[in-house]
N, C-alpha and C positions, 0 to 999 in steps of 0.2 A: 346662522346657516341659511343659505339661499334656498328658495323653493324651486329653483330652476333645475329640473331633473328630467332630461329627455327620455330616460328609461321607462317613464310612466306610460308612454304611448304604445300603440299596438300595430307595428308594421306588418305582422303576419296575419292579423285578424281585424283589419279596419272595417268600419261601417257596421259592425255588430252593434246591437242596441239593447237598451233596457228602459223600462217605463215604471214610473212611480205615480200612483193614483191615490189621492186622499179622499176618503169617503166618510160621510157622517152617519152616526148611529142615532136613530130616532125611535120614539115610542110608536109602536105599530098602530095604536089607537088614537092618540092625541096628536101625533106628528111633532111633538116637542122634542128637543134634544134629549138623548138618553145617555147619561154618563156611565156607561157600562162596558167600556173597552176591556177592563180587567177580566170580566166574565168571558169575553171572547178569547183572550189570551190563555186563560186557564183551561179552555176546552179545545184549543187548536190541535189538530193532528200534527204529529211530529214533523212531517214533511213540509208543512206550511210555516213552521215557527221562524225559519230564517227569512220568510217573505212577507210577513205581516208585522208591521212595526207600530210602536206607540207614537203618538203625536202630542202636540201641545195640550189639546183638550181630551178629556176622557170620553167625549162624545164623537171621537174621530179615530180612525186607524188609517195607516198607509199601507197599500199593497205594493210590493217591489218585485218585479219579475226577475227571473234568472236572465243571464245573457242570452239573447236571441239573435238569430240570423235574419229572420223575416218579421215584418210588422204583424203578420197574422199570428205568429207564435205568441207574441206579447199580448195581443188582444184576446187570444184564446185563454192564456194563463190567467189574465185578470178576470175574465168571465167565469172561469171555473172556480177561482178563489172566492169571488163574490157569491157564487152559488153555495159554496161550502160555509162561508161566514153567515149567509142568510139562514141556512138550515140550523146552524148552531144558535143563532140569536132568536129564532122562532120560538124556541122553548120558553124564553123569558120575555116575549113580546117586543123584541128588538128588531127593527127593520133597518136596512141600509139604503142610503140615498146619496147620489153623486151631486150634491148641492154645493155650488161654489160659494153661495151665500144662502142662509136659511131665511125665508121670507118674514118670520115674525119673532125669532129668538132675540134675547138680550144677553148681555154678559152675565147677568145673575143666573141665567139658566144653565150655565156651564161650570164645570169644575176642571181646573188645571191638573194635568198628570204630574204626580210628584217625581221630580227629577232634578238633580243639581244644575244641569244646564238650563232647564226652563226657569229654575229659581233665579239663576244669575241674569237671564234675559229679562225676567219680570222686574228685578231690582233696577236694571238699567233703563228699561223702556217704559215702565210705569203704565199710564193710561193707554198708551199706544198698543201695548201688548194685551191689555184687558179687553180691548175692542177688536182684537185680531181673530174674528170669527169667520174664517174663510178656508176654502179648500182649493187645491190646485192640481194640475197634471204636469209632470216633469218628464222630458224625453232625453235620454242619453244616447249619443252615438260615438263609438270608438274611433279614434283618429290615429293615422299612421305616424305622424311626426309633428314637431313644433310648428313648422311652416304651415302645414295643413290646418293645424289648430287655430292659429291666429287668422287665417283666411276665412275659415268657417265661422269663427266668432264675429268678425267684422261684418260678414254677409248677414249673419243672423240678426244683428242690430237693425239692419235695413229692413229685414223681413218680419220683424216682430209683429207688426199690425196684421199680417196675413194669418198667422197662427192664432192670434188673439181673437180675430173676427170669426174664424172657423170654430172656435171653442166657446165663444161668449155664452155664458150661462148664469149670469148673476144680475138680473134686472131689479130684484126686490131685496129690501133689507129693512129691519126695524119696523115692520108693519106698513111699509109704503113702497110705491113704485118710484125708483130712483130716477127714472127718465133715461137711464143708461142701459147698455147691453152687458157691460162688465163692470159692475160696481166693485167687485173684488179687486180689480186692478188698482183702483184709487185707494182702497184700504191698504193694500200692500205697499204702495208708494210712500206711506207714512213712515216706514222703517228707514233708519239712517243710511243703510247700504242696500237700497232696493231701487227698482225702476230701471230705466235705460242706462247702461254703463257707457263709458267712453271708448272710443276706438284706440287701438294700439298698433304701432307700426311693426312690432316684433313680439314674439312670445316672451323674450327676455324682459321687455319693458312691462309687460303684463305682470310677470313674476315680481319685478322690482316693486310695483305698487302693492301687491299682496304682502310682500316681505315688510314693507314700511308699515302697513296696517298691523301686521303681527308683532313686529318689534316694538311698536308704540304701545302695545297692550290693548289695542282697539279690538282685535279679533284673536281667537285662538287658532283658527285654521280657516281654510276656504269655505267650510260649512257655515261660517258666520258672515259670509258675503252672499246677499240674497238678490243679486241682479237678475233681470229678466233673462239673461243668458250669461253663462260663465264657463270657463275652461276648468274642469274639475281636476285639481292637481293630485288628488288621491286616487282617481280612477282612470285618468288619461282619456277623458271623454269631453265632448262639448255637450252642455246641459241646457236645454231650452226650458225655461221656467215661467214663461209668460202666460201659459194657457190656463183657463178656468177648468176646474174639475167637471167632468161629465161622464156619463156612460151610455153611449149609443155604440154598440160593438163595431159597426161598419164605419162610422165617423172616426172612432178611435183608431181603427186599423189604418185608415187613409191619412189621418193627421200624422201618425207616426211614420208611415211610409213617405209622405211628402217631405217631412223633415230629414229623414234618412237620405233621400235623394238630393235634397238641396245641399246637405253637408257634403255628400260625395262629389257633387259638381263644384261647389265653391272652394273645396280644399285646393284645387288647382287653378282657380280663377279669382284673383284678388278683386275685392269690391271697391268701387270708387267711394270715397268717404263722403258722407252726407253731413251738412251742418246739423248741430245738435237740435236746433229749433225745428228743423224739418222732421227729424225723427220723433220729437215730442209731439208735433202736430199730427203726424200720421198715426201715432199710437192713440192720441186722444180721439181721432176720427173713428178708429176701430172701437174704442170704449163707448163712444156716444152712439154711433150709427151702424156698427157692425160691417157687414159686407157692402152696404151702400155708402159707407164713408169715403171721403176723398182720399186718394193716395197720391202724394206729390213725388213723382219719380224723376229720374235723370232725363227722361225724354218728354216730360210734360205731366199733366195731371189727369188722372182718370179715377175710377172707383177702386176700392180694395178688391172687389170681385174681379175686376179686369186685371189687376196686378197679379192675382192668384192664377188666373187663366194664362197670362203671359209667361209666368214661371213654369207652369205645367207644360206649355208648348215648348219652351226652351229645353226643359229636361227631357222631353220626348225626342226632340231633334238631336240632342246630344247622346242619345242612347242610354241614358242613366237608368231609366226604369227597366230596360231589358237587362242591363248589367246586374241589376239587383234581383233578377228573376221574376219581374213583375210586368209582363207584357201588356196587361190590360189596365195598368195604373192610370195612364193619362185619361182614358175614357171615364173611369170610375171617379177620379178626382174632378174632372169637369162636371160630372153629374152632381157631385157633392157641392161644388161651388154655386150651383143654381138653386140649392135648397135654402129654406129659411134658416136663420140661426136658431139655436136652442132657446135663446133669450126671447126671440119673437114668438116661438111656440108657447113658452111660459106666459108671456103677456096676453096672448090670445086666449089661453085657458082662463086666466083671471078675468078678462073682460067678459067672457061668456058666463062664468059662474059666480064671480065675486067672492070666491072662497080660497083662502090660502091652502086649505087642506087639499083642494083639487090640484093646485099647482104642485104641491109636494108629492101627492100621490102619483103624478105623472113621472116623477123623478125616482120613485122607489124602485129598487132593483129586485126583480122577481125571477 
C-alpha cells in the first residue's frame, strides 16, 4: 500500500506548529547523567503525560508541545513543562539540562530505556547506537497540500546550516573540546538514514522512496527515517530535525518563528536545487564555525550570518512575519543573528574556569 495520502495535510490550518525538545537528566550535585526518567514519569501530573515522552536513554526525556499557532505558545509550554519537571526532580536530586552533548559522559554512564523498538534498533545499529549520546530540537510546521510540502522540504535542505548555526550547542564530548560547534551533528550522521536528504521533484517521488524502504523491510514507518528534515507522513508536517537541543527561551521562540516563516514563504516559492556537495559543505561550515562559517549561495559566498540576515529581510519584504502576527520578528531575529552561538558561550566558560561543571551548570534549567 502506497504512503501517498494527500488527506494528511492541513488546508484549513496550515502553518500551525509543534516543537519537540530532548533534555537530559543529570545529578544535581555531580552533573553526571541521572538514569531516572521513570521517576519523572511516575510523578507526572495527568495533563502532562501526553506531552512528556520516553527517549532512548533513561537519562533523557522529550517534551512535545500541543499544536500551537504562534512560536511564543510553544516556547511558553516548554518553559512551563521544564519548570514542572524540575520541581518533580528536585526531590530526588535530579536536574534538567538542555545539553546537545554532555561534556564528560561515556556510554557506560547511561542505561537504555527498555522498549521493543529501541531493542530492535540496538540489534541493528550496534556500537553506533551505543555511542548515540545526543539531544536535539525538532520543529514541525503544518502544510496545506503536497505541493507546498515538497517546496518547503527542498528549501529546508538549502537552509539547514542556518538553523544548525543558530542552535549550535555541542562543542564538548568525552572530556575534550571537539573543535566544533555542533559535534552532535557528526554523531547523528553515523546513522544509516540520517544527515542531508536528497531533493525530490514531487511529493509522489518522496513517497515512492519511503515506500521502497518500507517494503524492503528497512524501515517500519517514516519514524525510522532520521534525515535533517523530513515530511512527516503521519502528521502532515514538515519536520526540521537538524538543530541541537538548547533552552534559551527567546532563542527558542525566534528559531521556531524563523522556521515557521520560512516554510510559509517557501510553500509557494520552489527552491533552485543545489548540488549535494554544496549542501554538505555549507552544513560542515555551520558545524565547524557556526555563524561565521561560509555559506555558498546562488548569488555567491558570504557567511552563514549574512545568509540568515538575507532570509530575514526577504521574509520581511514579503510580509510573512506580519501574516503570522509577528510584526517585530525581523528586528528580533536580526538581533539574534548578531549574538554568539551557545557553543561559543560554553567554550568561553570552559576557558575561564577549566571546569566541566561550570559549563554544565550554565545549561541547567532553573
